[in-house]
N, C-alpha and C positions, 0 to 999 in steps of 0.2 A: 505494498501500499502506500509505497516512499518510490520516488524516484531520486537516485542518486548516483552523482557523476566523480568516477574515481579517476584521479590525474596520476599516473607513474612518470615520477621523474628519474633522470639517470644519476640523481646526487651532486657532492660535490666531492673531489677527490681529497683523501685526509693528509695526504703527504704531498711538502712543495716541490712541484716539479715546474720544467717548462710549458710555460703554459701556451698550448698550441689552439687553434682554433675551433677545434671538436670540443675540448675541455671548456673552454672560454664559453661556448654559446649552451654547453650543458648545464653550466653554472647558471649561466642566466636565465634558460627555462626553468631552474628549480626556482630560482627566485621569484619569477613572474606566476609561478605557478602557486607559491607561497601567497603572494599578492590576491591572487583571484578566489582563493578556498575559504571555506568555511571553517573547514577543523583540518589541522597539519598532523599526519601520522610520522612520527620521527621512528625513523627503522636504523637501529643501532644495533652490531654485532655483540649478543649477552657474555659471550666469553671475554669480551675487552672492557665492556661499559662505553659510556658516552666518551669520545674523543674529543679534540677541540674541535675537529669541524663540527660534529653533532651539536656542541655546547651552543656554537657560533650560529648553526640553522634554528636551533631551540630559541635562543636569543631573537633571531629574526622575526619568527613566528607570532611572539610575544610583543613585538616591538608594532607590529603589524595588529594585533589584538584578534589572532586568530585562536580557535579552539586549539588544543593540542594532547596528544596521546603518544607516549612514548611505547613502541613494538621492539621487544627484545627476540631477535630471531636466533635459532640455532639452540634451540631449547633443547633438542635432542641431544645436544652433546652438555649442556649443562647439567641435564639429568645422570648420564653417564659417569661423569665425573663425581657428582653427589657432593661436592664441597658446601654448596651454598643452599640455603631451602630459597622457596620463593619469597618468601618475607625479606629475608635478608638480600636476596639481589635487587628488590626494591629499594630497602632503604641505601644500600650502596649508592645505586642509580642517581635518587634524588640527591646524596650528599653530593654528588658531581655535579648537578646541575639543579642547586638549591633555589635559584629566582623562579623553577618551574617545580617545585615542590608539589603545586595543586595537579598537576598532570598524571592521570592514571597509567601506570605502569603493566603492560600484558606480554605474555610471550607466546612465541608459536615458533613452529620448525617451517621453513619454505619449503625443507626437502621430504620431509614426513608427511606433512598436513598437520599435523598434533596441534591442538589448539587452537586452528585457524576460526573453529567455529564459534568460538567467543568474540572475535573482533568485530563482528557488526553491530550485534548488539550493544558493545561499549560506545560505537562510533553514534549509536541511534539516544544514547544515553547523554554522551555529550551535547549532541544536538538538540536535544530538549532543555539542557540545564544554559544551553546559549540563549533561547527564546524566553527563560523563565523571569517571570517579572512577580516583585514581592508587594503585598499589598502594604499601603501607605500607613496606617495603622499600626499593621504589624510589624513592620521595619521599625518604626519608631519608639513601640514599647522596647525591643528589644535591644536598641542603640539606647534608649534613656537609661536601662537597668545596667547596661555594660559601665557607660561613663559613671554611674553614681557608685558603683563596686571598684571601678579604676578612672580618677579623674583624672583628667589630661594634665600635665604640668604647667607652671606657671609662666608666661610668655613677657619679658620687659614689666615686669611687677604686677600684671594682670592676670586674673583669673579668665582662663578660656573655657569659653561655654558655645554647647552645640544647641543649637535652637528647635532645630527639626531635621530630617534627613528626607530624601526622595529620591525614587529609581525614577530618572526620567527616561531611559532607555534599554534597550536590549538588543542582543546578538552584536557586538557583547555587552554584558550588562554596565552601566554608569550612574553613579550613585552620587548626589549633591547632596553635600553636607552646609546648611546654611548655619553661619557660627557670628561670633564676635570678632575673632582674630584671623582670617584665613591663612596669614604667613607665619602665626605661630602654631601651628601643627605640624611637629617634628616629623622624619620618617618611622621612626619607633612606633608612635602614636600612631599613625596610618597604618603600619602593618597590624599594631593590636586591634584596630577597628576591621582590618581587611580578613582576620582571624575569627572576630566575632561574627562577621556575615557569614564566612565558610561555614562554622561549627553549627551554625541553626540553619542555614539554608543548604541544598546541594547545588555548589556551584564548580563539581568537578569536574576538571578539563578546561575551565573558563578564566578566562584573564578579568580580575575586576578593574575597572576605571572609578577613581573617586577624584570628586572636584570640590572644595572647598570655598566656598560665597561666603561672602559678607551680607547680611541680611540688611536689606533697604531699611531708609527710614519710615518709608509708607509702612512697611510691615511691623518694624519696630511700633507704631503709632498704634496699630491695630492691638 
């Protein structure tokens, strides 16, 4: 009941070599494919983990605000060696790409087709998360409780306040926090608020955008 377009790319060469025309245009097509897609599947070697080229592609996908799934190939070899459990391997992969820790990790074997059937349901789940919208009343109740339990730090001697929050867009989700000092909220507190959103709502595989805006005088007068 869905129409899905899959774009297979040649990827990006992992080691620095002479850049011939074929390699250049293959890389260019990969970047264009990321720009046009909704969800990027980052295929890595499970035996090696994410390499520099993989991390760079993951970063590009997030800069483009795309859904992201990390797919570890060669699961058959991992099972043969038996050195890592699936949970341990997922933690190791996330440690290598901490900026994409929200991305689900799945494993498969292109050779034996093992676990291949689990990929499409995961893609559909991330697709649903991209379009997820949170009711404003429920969103503000969650944010209010979190801020009360963990107030933001002072900024230039002033107490930071969040008056209300709204999700103004989806695909990917964008949250706007109306506050008194937009520039006063540091990266650590923004990460805290993002973790609050992720722990209360299912945004697995989806980058979240957050904007902090000063509440207008008209709004304050109300």
